[in-house]
C-alpha positions as CSV (number, residue, x, y, z in Angstrom):
1,M,-1.7,-4.9,3.7
2,E,-5.3,-5.9,5.1
3,K,-5.8,-8.4,7.9
4,N,-9.3,-8.8,10.1
5,H,-8.4,-10.8,12.9
6,W,-5.4,-10.7,15.0
7,A,-4.4,-14.3,14.7
8,I,-4.3,-14.5,11.1
9,Y,-2.4,-10.6,11.4
10,I,0.4,-12.8,13.3
11,L,0.9,-15.5,11.3
12,S,1.0,-13.3,8.2
13,L,4.3,-11.7,10.1
14,S,5.9,-14.7,11.1
15,L,5.1,-15.5,7.6
16,L,6.2,-13.2,6.0
17,F,9.8,-13.4,8.4
18,T,10.6,-17.1,7.5
19,G,10.3,-16.0,3.8
20,C,13.7,-12.8,4.3
21,N,16.6,-13.8,2.6
22,G,18.1,-10.7,1.6
23,Q,19.3,-7.8,3.0
24,A,17.5,-4.9,4.9
25,G,19.3,-2.0,3.5
26,N,20.8,1.3,5.7
27,A,17.2,1.7,7.7
28,A,16.3,6.1,8.5
29,T,15.0,6.7,11.7
30,A,12.8,9.2,12.0
31,S,15.0,12.3,13.0
32,D,16.9,11.8,10.1
33,V,15.1,11.9,7.1
34,V,14.5,15.4,6.6
35,A,10.8,15.6,4.3
36,S,11.1,19.0,2.1
37,P,10.7,20.3,-1.8
38,E,14.3,20.6,-1.7
39,N,15.8,17.4,-0.5
40,H,14.2,15.8,-2.6
41,S,14.6,15.4,-7.5
42,V,10.6,14.2,-9.1
43,S,11.1,13.4,-11.6
44,E,7.8,13.4,-14.3
45,T,8.0,9.5,-14.5
46,P,10.1,7.0,-12.3
47,A,11.6,4.2,-13.2
48,I,9.5,1.7,-12.8
49,V,10.1,-2.5,-12.5
50,D,6.8,-4.9,-13.3
51,K,6.9,-7.2,-11.3
52,P,3.5,-8.7,-11.4
53,I,1.9,-10.7,-9.2
54,L,0.0,-14.1,-10.1
55,Q,-3.1,-13.1,-12.6
56,N,-5.0,-16.2,-13.0
57,E,-8.5,-17.6,-13.5
58,Y,-8.7,-18.1,-10.2
59,R,-7.4,-14.5,-9.6
60,T,-10.2,-12.8,-10.9
61,Q,-12.6,-15.1,-9.3
62,L,-11.0,-14.6,-6.0
63,Q,-11.6,-10.7,-7.1
64,R,-14.4,-10.9,-7.6
65,E,-16.0,-12.6,-4.5
66,Y,-14.2,-10.5,-2.3
67,S,-16.3,-7.5,-3.9
68,L,-19.2,-9.1,-3.6
69,R,-19.8,-9.8,-0.2
70,H,-17.4,-7.0,0.5
71,Y,-19.0,-3.6,-1.9
72,G,-22.1,-5.2,-3.5
73,E,-20.4,-5.5,-6.8
74,A,-18.1,-8.2,-8.4
75,M,-15.1,-6.2,-9.5
76,T,-12.0,-7.1,-10.9
77,E,-10.8,-3.7,-12.0
78,I,-11.0,-0.3,-9.9
79,V,-12.1,3.7,-11.2
80,P,-8.4,5.0,-8.9
81,Q,-9.9,8.0,-6.3
82,A,-7.0,7.2,-3.8
83,V,-3.1,6.1,-3.0
84,V,-3.1,4.5,0.2
85,V,0.9,4.3,2.0
86,H,1.9,1.1,3.8
87,W,4.4,-0.8,5.6
88,T,5.2,-4.4,4.8
89,G,6.1,-5.9,8.0
90,A,9.0,-7.6,6.7
91,S,12.7,-7.4,5.4
92,T,13.0,-7.9,1.9
93,V,10.7,-7.2,-1.5
94,E,11.7,-11.1,-2.1
95,S,9.4,-12.5,1.2
96,T,6.3,-9.3,0.8
97,Y,6.4,-10.3,-3.0
98,N,6.2,-14.4,-2.3
99,W,3.5,-13.2,0.3
100,F,1.6,-11.1,-2.4
101,Y,2.1,-14.1,-5.0
102,K,-0.2,-16.6,-4.9
103,P,-4.2,-15.9,-5.4
104,N,-5.9,-17.2,-2.7
105,Y,-5.2,-16.7,1.1
106,S,-4.8,-18.9,4.4
107,D,-9.1,-18.9,4.9
108,G,-10.1,-19.3,0.7
109,T,-10.4,-15.7,0.0
110,L,-9.0,-13.0,-2.0
111,N,-4.9,-12.8,-1.0
112,V,-3.6,-9.6,0.3
113,A,-1.4,-7.5,-2.2
114,S,-1.4,-3.7,-3.4
115,Q,-0.2,-2.3,-7.1
116,F,3.1,-1.3,-6.0
117,L,6.0,-3.2,-3.9
118,I,9.0,-0.2,-2.6
119,G,12.6,-1.4,-2.0
120,R,14.3,-0.4,1.1
121,D,17.0,1.2,-1.7
122,G,13.4,3.4,-3.6
123,T,13.4,0.6,-6.8
124,I,9.6,1.1,-7.3
125,Y,7.5,-2.5,-8.1
126,R,4.8,-3.0,-9.9
127,L,2.4,-5.9,-8.7
128,A,-0.5,-5.6,-10.2
129,P,-2.3,-2.8,-13.0
130,E,-3.1,-0.4,-11.6
131,T,-6.5,-0.3,-11.9
132,S,-6.7,-3.9,-10.2
133,L,-8.5,-4.5,-7.5
134,C,-6.2,-5.1,-5.1
135,R,-7.0,-6.8,-0.7
136,H,-4.5,-4.9,0.8
137,I,-7.0,-1.9,3.3
138,I,-10.8,-2.5,4.3
139,G,-13.1,-0.5,3.0
140,Y,-11.3,0.9,0.1
141,N,-10.2,-0.9,-2.1
142,W,-12.5,-1.1,-4.3
143,C,-11.3,2.9,-5.4
144,A,-7.8,2.6,-4.0
145,I,-4.4,1.6,-5.2
146,G,-2.0,0.7,-2.3
147,I,2.0,1.2,-1.9
148,E,3.7,-0.8,0.3
149,N,7.0,0.1,1.4
150,V,9.3,-2.3,3.0
151,G,10.1,-2.2,6.4
152,G,8.2,-1.2,9.9
153,N,8.9,-4.7,11.4
154,G,7.0,-4.5,14.3
155,D,5.2,-1.4,13.6
156,T,8.7,0.2,14.2
157,E,9.6,3.4,12.4
158,N,12.4,2.1,9.7
159,L,11.7,3.6,6.0
160,T,13.6,5.0,4.6
161,E,14.6,8.7,2.8
162,E,15.4,6.6,-1.1
163,Q,11.5,5.0,0.0
164,L,10.0,8.5,0.5
165,T,11.6,10.2,-2.2
166,A,10.3,7.0,-4.4
167,N,7.2,7.5,-2.8
168,I,6.1,10.8,-3.5
169,Q,7.5,10.6,-7.5
170,L,5.0,7.3,-8.4
171,I,2.2,9.5,-6.6
172,R,2.6,12.2,-8.2
173,Y,2.9,10.3,-11.6
174,L,-0.1,8.9,-10.8
175,H,-2.1,11.5,-10.5
176,R,-1.3,13.4,-13.5
177,K,-2.4,9.7,-14.5
178,Y,-5.6,9.3,-13.1
179,P,-7.2,13.1,-12.3
180,T,-9.9,10.9,-10.5
181,I,-7.2,10.5,-7.8
182,G,-8.1,13.0,-4.9
183,Y,-6.6,11.5,-1.4
184,V,-3.4,10.4,-0.2
185,F,-3.1,8.6,3.1
186,G,-1.9,6.2,5.7
187,H,-3.0,2.5,6.3
188,Y,-3.3,3.9,9.9
189,Q,-5.6,7.0,8.8
190,Q,-8.3,5.1,7.9
191,V,-10.8,5.9,9.8
192,E,-10.6,9.4,9.3
193,A,-10.7,8.8,4.8
194,R,-13.8,7.7,6.0
195,A,-14.2,12.1,5.6
196,S,-13.8,11.6,1.8
197,G,-16.7,9.6,1.2
198,L,-14.8,6.5,-0.6
199,Y,-15.2,3.8,2.9
200,R,-17.4,1.3,1.6
201,E,-18.4,-2.3,3.8
202,N,-20.7,-4.4,3.6
203,V,-19.4,-6.8,6.6
204,S,-20.0,-5.6,10.4
205,G,-17.5,-5.6,12.2
206,Y,-14.5,-6.0,9.6
207,Y,-12.1,-3.6,10.6
208,S,-8.2,-3.5,11.5
209,I,-5.7,-1.7,13.5
210,K,-2.5,-0.7,12.3
211,A,0.1,2.1,12.7
212,D,1.9,1.7,8.6
213,P,3.2,3.9,7.1
214,G,3.8,6.0,10.1
215,T,3.2,9.7,10.6
216,W,7.3,10.8,9.6
217,F,6.2,9.2,6.4
218,M,3.1,10.7,6.0
219,R,4.3,14.3,7.1
220,G,7.7,14.1,4.2
221,L,4.7,13.0,2.0
222,R,2.3,15.7,2.7
223,E,4.9,18.8,2.3
224,N,6.4,17.1,-0.7
225,L,2.7,16.9,-2.6
226,S,1.0,19.7,-1.4
227,K,0.8,21.3,-4.8
228,E,-0.4,18.7,-6.2
229,G,-3.9,19.3,-5.2
230,I,-4.3,16.3,-3.9
231,V,-6.1,16.1,0.0
232,F,-3.8,14.8,2.9
233,Y,-5.3,14.5,6.7
234,P,-3.3,15.5,9.7
235,E,-0.7,13.1,10.9
């Protein structure tokens, strides 16, 4: 998820962990996960649970203000051209959902959030309409759908095989629903993804360094979705 200052980043993690009240589930290490098409049954339309964050007039106002400052136009809707994959840095769905729910961030700007959140058991939650502008990655929010995966505490690559399968299903579904989507990349690949021509940022010096969702996770997505006509970047 997008953060622009290390101090805010550390505070955010602290608050995320404070909200944890569920079980983290069974984590899979990088060596446990084998990402190959034959190991993942992918349906045409995945099961999606709608769990909307608060979208009110205030959030709409903040969307317009954020996009005007960073992209030069007041936007609340996007035409999806990329999917960006994240981990939350938290242990439960509820702690992340509670953090994303409110419209405003601690500095009064648009709160961080993604359109989708995936639990450690692979359950897919839709937090916002797919075409709603969400703040989850610097430079690409104007055109990118974000998928958050519960896990990655302390930048540990501990996402599960169930999450990998769910991401494969969801990305395939989104690509077929929105043919405008041409790119999939992890948050840590944000610099390489500038080759897409999609990066836009009007605020000088506004950037972040990320590790999510890990190289093995992105490799699994690429290997399973390579025939979909989507551009991936080397892990």
